C-alpha positions in Angstrom: 109.1 174.8 125.2 107.8 178.3 125.0 105.9 179.7 122.1 106.9 182.8 120.2 104.3 185.5 120.7 105.8 188.5 118.8 108.5 189.7 116.5 109.8 191.8 119.4 110.1 188.7 121.5 112.1 187.0 118.7 114.5 190.0 118.4 115.0 189.9 122.2 115.4 186.1 122.5 117.9 185.8 119.7 120.2 188.2 121.6 120.4 185.6 124.4 122.8 182.7 124.7 122.0 179.5 122.8 118.5 179.8 121.6 116.9 177.2 119.3 114.0 178.4 117.3 111.9 175.4 116.1 109.7 176.3 113.1 106.5 174.3 113.0 102.8 174.4 112.1 99.6 172.8 113.5 98.8 171.1 110.1 102.3 169.7 109.6 102.5 165.9 110.2 106.3 165.9 110.1 106.3 168.5 112.9 104.0 166.4 115.0 106.3 163.4 114.4 109.0 165.0 116.5 106.7 166.1 119.3 107.0 162.8 121.4 110.8 163.2 121.7 111.3 167.0 121.8 111.1 167.0 125.6 113.9 164.5 125.8 116.0 166.7 123.4 115.3 169.8 125.5 116.4 167.9 128.7 119.5 166.6 127.0 120.5 170.1 125.7 119.4 172.1 128.7 122.0 174.8 128.0 119.7 175.9 125.1 116.5 177.8 125.3 113.9 176.2 123.0 111.3 178.4 121.3 108.5 177.2 119.0 107.6 179.4 116.1 104.3 178.8 114.4 105.0 179.3 110.7 101.5 180.4 109.9 101.6 183.1 112.6 105.0 184.4 111.6 105.1 183.8 107.8 107.0 187.1 107.2 109.7 186.1 109.7 110.0 182.7 108.0 110.5 184.5 104.7 113.2 186.8 106.2 115.0 183.8 107.5 114.6 181.7 104.4 112.6 179.0 106.2 110.4 177.4 103.6 110.3 173.9 104.9 109.2 172.7 108.3 110.0 171.4 110.8 113.2 173.5 110.8 115.6 174.7 113.5 117.8 177.8 113.7 120.2 178.4 116.5 121.2 182.0 117.6 123.7 182.9 120.2 124.1 186.5 121.3 122.3 187.8 118.2 124.4 185.8 115.8 123.0 182.8 113.8 125.2 179.8 114.7 123.6 177.2 112.6 120.4 175.9 110.9 118.8 172.6 110.2 116.3 173.8 107.6 114.6 171.5 105.1 111.2 170.1 104.2 112.2 166.6 105.2 111.0 164.7 108.3 113.7 164.9 111.0 114.6 162.1 113.4 115.6 162.4 117.0 119.2 161.4 116.1 119.4 164.0 113.3 118.2 166.8 115.6 120.6 165.8 118.4 123.5 165.5 115.9 122.8 169.0 114.7 122.6 170.4 118.2 125.8 168.7 119.2 127.7 170.8 116.6 126.4 174.1 118.1 
């Protein structure tokens, strides 16, 4: 999974087909809970590009997108938001996969 490095990169990536932005932070235990199985999810949903967004580095972007809980996921396709799985709750592998299957 690549890491977001700039707002310009975010704007460029969201114009592509099927991009999943995963909002996370180094200090977030629920974010680290999903780390062991995120590789499997990326492999299973290989039609998506996965991008990790560090909430602390991109706090203004999180505010723009109404992302106040992490880990959270937002899917864009060709510049249009297609769906979001945004909450402060811990997410399971099954919940993430179920969300992505609807995209």
